[in-house]
Structures are given as structure tokens and as C-alpha cells.
Backbone as a ProteinNet text record, in pm:
[ID]
protein_1_A
[PRIMARY]
MLAMLGSIGMTMIILACALPSYKVWWPFFVVLFYLICPIPTLIAKRNQSDDDNSRITNSMFATIGIIISSFALPIVLARSMVIHWGACYLTLAGNVIAYITVLGYFFGYDSADSW
[TERTIARY]
1534.6	1382.5	1262.7	1317.5	1177.1	1276	1341.4	1357.5	1348.3	1329.5	1289.4	1126.1	1077.1	925.7	871.3	917.7	926.3	919.5	1056.1	1054.8	981.6	922.4	786	668.2	626.2	519.2	525.6	648.1	644.2	662.7	735.4	694.1	617.1	477.3	376.7	251.1	299.4	260.3	300.5	432.1	448.1	413.1	438.9	331.9	207.8	119	1.2	-14.4	51	115.3	145.4	275.7	293.4	263.8	236.1	243.9	113.6	182.2	96.5	-44.9	-110.4	-269	-304.3	-198.9	-313.3	-275.4	-158.7	-63.4	-150.9	-175.8	-251.4	-161.6	-86.6	-42	-127.6	-247.8	-348.8	-299.4	-276.5	-286.5	-135.5	-66.7	78.8	77.5	-93.7	-120.3	-142.5	-110.4	-121	-31.7	65.3	229	208	97.4	102.6	86.8	-18.3	-89.7	55.8	154	223.2	348.4	363.8	411.5	377.3	216.1	159.5	130.6	118.6	42.6	154.7	224.2	324.7	304.2	263.8	328.1	228.4	72.3	-27.5	67.3	91.9	156.6	301.7	354.2	482.7	470.5	379.5	340.8	314.8	214.8	186.5	273.6	367	467.3	517.7	594.3	694.3	651.2	472.6	439.2	349.2	374.4	260.7	342.2	281.5	238.9	210	236.6	183.8	32.8	-47.8	-147.5	-252.6	-183.9	-296.3	-310.3	-395.8	-355.1	-482.5	-582.6	-697.6	-555.8	-499	-376.9	-296.8	-331.2	-286.2	-411.1	-490.7	-622.6	-640.8	-670.3	-695.6	-555.5	-448.6	-319.8	-396.4	-399.2	-410.7	-559.3	-674.7	-796.5	-715.9	-660.1	-591.7	-540.4	-436.2	-356.5	-413.6	-546.4	-637	-721.9	-745.6	-809.3	-725.9	-562.5	-533	-539.3	-511.2	-441	-626	-743.4	-830.9	-869.5	-827.4	-811.3	-708	-622.7	-516.7	-562.7	-646.8	-706.8	-818.6	-955.1	-1035.1	-1024.4	-905.8	-866.6	-855.5	-790.6	-829.2	-932.8	-991	-1172.6	-1228.8	-1209.7	-1309.8	-1254	-1112	-1083	-1125.5	-1118.6	-1205.2	-1293.3	-1397.6	-1529.8	-1593.5	-1473.8	-1494.7	-1495.1	-1417.8	-1298.8	-1210.2	-1172.2	-1011.7	-934.4	-894.9	-800.7	-908.7	-781.8	-874	-832.4	-931.9	-969.2	-832.2	-769	-609.4	-476.2	-540.3	-434.7	-476.3	-647.2	-645.7	-661.2	-554.9	-584.9	-463.9	-371.7	-199	-171.3	-243.9	-209.4	-275.1	-391.5	-424.6	-315.7	-252.7	-181.6	-75.2	12.6	104.2	87.3	-36.6	-94.9	-74.6	-99.1	-95.6	46.2	147.3	275.7	361.7	283	363.2	359.3	240.5	170.1	222.7	267.9	293.6	497	537.1	693.9	654.5	584.1	553.9	577.2	448.5	427.9	570.7	631	743.8	871.3	850.4	954.3	908.1	796.7	764.4	769.2	736.1	749.9	912.2	964.2	1128.5	1206.3	1161.4	1301.4	1222.7	1118.5	1033.3	1127.5	1134.1	1151.2	1026.4	1031	832.3	869.8	969.2	963.1	926.7	882.1	860.9	663.2	605	491.3	421.9
-1042.2	-1066.7	-941.9	-862.6	-710.8	-665.3	-679	-598.1	-701.1	-829	-935	-1017.2	-963.8	-883.8	-759.4	-668.7	-528.2	-557.5	-607.9	-645.4	-727.9	-795.1	-908	-830.2	-738.6	-641.4	-578.4	-516.8	-378	-487.7	-606.2	-654.9	-662.9	-726	-762.3	-661.5	-501.2	-383.1	-310.5	-340.5	-316.9	-429.7	-578.5	-663.2	-617.9	-573.9	-500.4	-371	-349.7	-176.1	-236.3	-321.2	-356.1	-441	-601.8	-692.1	-660.3	-684.3	-700.9	-706	-773.8	-721.1	-674.2	-581.6	-541.2	-309.6	-280	-180.7	-55.1	-45.1	76.3	100.1	226.2	222.3	308	249.1	350.4	290.3	109.4	54.9	96.1	157.9	234.9	279.7	407.4	507.5	477.6	287	262.7	264.8	329	342.8	473.8	569.8	719.1	612.7	568	520	424.2	385.9	322.9	400.2	522.6	639.6	710.3	738.5	761.9	680.5	561.9	493.3	511.4	509.3	517.5	668.3	736.2	908.2	972.8	862.8	933.8	868.4	702	656.4	722.7	780	839.2	974.5	1009.8	1189.2	1115.5	1053.8	1010.4	986.8	859.5	786.3	969.1	1098.2	1121.4	1296.5	1258.4	1397.3	1320.8	1187.6	1123.6	1166.1	1196.6	1189.1	1055.5	1078.6	912.7	927.1	1048.1	1055.1	1057.3	1032.4	1063.2	944.4	870.2	758.7	762.9	895	911.8	929	1003	976.8	886.2	799.4	670.7	615.7	600.8	568.3	622	756.8	830.2	809.6	788.1	741.5	590.5	526.8	404.2	401.3	416.6	491.2	580.7	669.1	749.9	648.4	601.5	512.2	336.3	313.8	205.1	259	381.3	395.5	442.6	476.5	451.7	352.7	283.9	125	86.5	87.2	0.1	136	235.4	305.3	205.5	169.7	96.5	56.5	-70.1	-167.8	-126.2	-30.9	-40.9	52.5	148.1	188.4	83.5	9.5	-112.6	-206.6	-182.6	-242.8	-169.7	-49.2	42.7	85.7	93.3	110	-13.1	-155.8	-243.6	-263.6	-208.1	-205.3	-120.4	-11	78.2	73	-32.6	-92.2	5.2	86	145.5	37.9	-80	-179.8	-277.6	-405.4	-623.3	-596.3	-723.8	-759.1	-835.1	-913.2	-969.7	-818.2	-735.4	-603.5	-589.2	-595.7	-609.6	-687	-779.5	-905.7	-900	-879.5	-839.2	-710.5	-623.7	-497.5	-573.2	-569.6	-649.3	-747.8	-820.4	-949.9	-821.7	-733.7	-645.6	-600.7	-568.1	-461.8	-565.2	-649.1	-772.1	-760.4	-785.1	-840.6	-709.2	-583.9	-438.2	-408.8	-469	-365.8	-516.1	-632.1	-769.1	-686.8	-626.9	-558	-459.2	-311.9	-227.9	-250.5	-347.5	-414.4	-485.4	-571.3	-628.6	-554.4	-439.3	-305.2	-228.2	-241.4	-188.8	-249.4	-366	-486.7	-522.1	-527.4	-566.7	-452.5	-293.1	-200.8	-152.4	-135.6	-51.8	-137.4	4.5	-1.4	-35.2	-159.3	-171.8	-35.4	9.4	100.1	268.3	228.8	379.4	418	298.4	280.6	346
275.5	276.7	195.3	289.5	264	149.9	83.5	-52.6	-174	-167.6	-237	-234	-136.2	-116	-207.4	-146.9	-184	-363.7	-420.5	-555.9	-630.6	-561.4	-649.7	-638.7	-516.4	-544.1	-644	-656.2	-805.7	-899.8	-909	-1042.7	-1094.9	-1011.9	-1023.7	-1053	-1012.5	-1044.7	-1167.5	-1210	-1370.9	-1463.9	-1448.8	-1470.7	-1565.6	-1477.5	-1483.7	-1564.7	-1580.8	-1711.3	-1790.4	-1795.2	-1914.9	-1989.9	-2003.7	-2062	-2211	-2290.8	-2380.4	-2447.4	-2323.3	-2367.9	-2252.2	-2198.8	-2102.5	-2175.8	-2142.5	-2208	-2130.5	-2059.4	-1960.8	-1882.9	-1821	-1688.3	-1584.8	-1576.2	-1470	-1339.4	-1364.8	-1207.7	-1142.3	-1217.8	-1137.8	-1066.9	-1065.1	-972	-832.1	-788.3	-629.7	-587.8	-641.6	-603.3	-482.4	-537.3	-486.2	-329.6	-328.6	-235.4	-131.2	-161.7	-93.6	-13.6	-135	-13.5	47.7	18.7	157.6	223.1	262.2	385.2	490.4	482.1	609.4	702.9	630.1	667.5	818.8	778.7	923.3	1088.2	1053.5	1171	1192.2	1088.4	1145.6	1202.6	1181.3	1237.2	1381.4	1399.4	1497	1633.4	1566.2	1678.7	1722.8	1609.4	1621.4	1749.4	1734.4	1844.9	1991.9	1970	2064.3	2224.7	2246.4	2394.5	2444.7	2666	2722.7	2742.7	2758.4	2771.3	2621.6	2563.8	2412.1	2287.7	2349.6	2269.9	2126.8	2155.6	2039.8	1877.7	1891.2	1851.2	1745.2	1825.4	1762.7	1708.1	1757.8	1704.3	1546	1571.9	1384.2	1319.9	1360.3	1261.7	1179.9	1287.7	1222.9	1128.5	1163.8	1075	943.1	935.8	857.2	768.8	808.1	736.3	697.7	732.4	718.8	602.8	607.6	484.2	394.9	350.7	269.4	233.2	255.3	218.5	151.2	163.8	123	-17.5	-14.8	-133.9	-261.9	-191.1	-297.8	-377.9	-250.4	-336.7	-445.4	-372.4	-377.3	-591.7	-564.1	-723.1	-849.5	-797.5	-898.2	-967	-895.4	-885.3	-941.4	-869.5	-953.2	-1119.2	-1159.9	-1295.5	-1383.7	-1294.1	-1384.6	-1445.4	-1331.4	-1337.7	-1427.6	-1434.7	-1509.7	-1671	-1715.9	-1849.3	-1850.9	-1754.1	-1795.2	-1805.5	-1719.9	-1753	-1726	-1800.6	-1770.6	-1623.2	-1615.6	-1514.4	-1446.4	-1587.4	-1560.6	-1478.6	-1521.6	-1485.7	-1346.8	-1275	-1167.6	-1093.8	-1098	-1008.5	-1038.2	-1098.8	-1101.8	-971.2	-1033.5	-949.6	-751	-725.4	-605.4	-511.6	-651.4	-518.1	-538.1	-594.8	-592.1	-482.5	-420.5	-303.1	-176.3	-223.7	-84.2	-29.3	-148.6	-147.3	-67.5	-152.9	-91.3	29.1	68.6	220.1	339	274.7	321.3	400.5	292.4	271.4	353.3	411.7	449.5	601.4	625.9	750	821.2	734.8	788.7	822.8	756.6	792.4	940.4	952.3	1106.5	1179.9	1185.2	1271.6	1291.7	1188.2	1193.2	1239.4	1221.1	1230.9	1319.6	1393.8	1480.5	1650.2	1710.5	1837	1945.4	2025.6	2089.1	2202.6	2261.8	2380.9	2287.6	2160.4	2095.8	2075.2	2131.6	2155.5	2252.2
[MASK]
+++++++++++++++++++++++++++++++++++++++++++++++++++++++++++++++++++++++++++++++++++++++++++++++++++++++++++++++++++

């Protein structure tokens, strides 16, 4: 299920870049946000002690900042007329599906006793 959702999300990102009416590869830069999104959470989980809850809060703040940036990039590119609004909408839909996939991975394959 996660592989199918990830494939659909990436297909939407590639369509936003490769459709004949768009032909601009700028929306593909949101993939960098997909790659760096889980890093703060993984670092916080690895170095967590029992009495330090601020590390979890800070990692969630950083992760949410990365996610908001991945939604803001296509909107800024569309407002500055670098990409078309249709490419922006495809990229935003791909973002939603990709982050649902990441969320599903963390909830599905993470043990409950590690937090």
C-alpha cells in the first residue's frame, strides 16, 4: 500500500514537470524536502533520553517547517510565474500523497515503545 501511494505521489510530481503544457522541472525540487523530512525525527529518536521531551518538540518543529516549505515552494514558483498553476496543483497533490506515505511508514513500522 505504501509503495503504491509513493508511486502515485511521485507520478504526480513527474507529471507536473513533464506534461507538454508545463515543460519545467522546477517542481521536482520538492523531492529534496521528501528526503530531508524524516531526518530531524530520526535524530531525536536516536538521541532521546527519558527526561528530555524538548528534543522531541524541537524535532517536530523542524519537521513541520520542512513540510510547510515543501508546500510553499510550488506556490511561490507559481506566483512568480516560473511554473504554471496546473503544475503547482499537481505538485501540491503529490506532496499530500507523499507525506501520507511517510506518515504511514512511521506509524506502520515504528515500535510504540521507542518514544
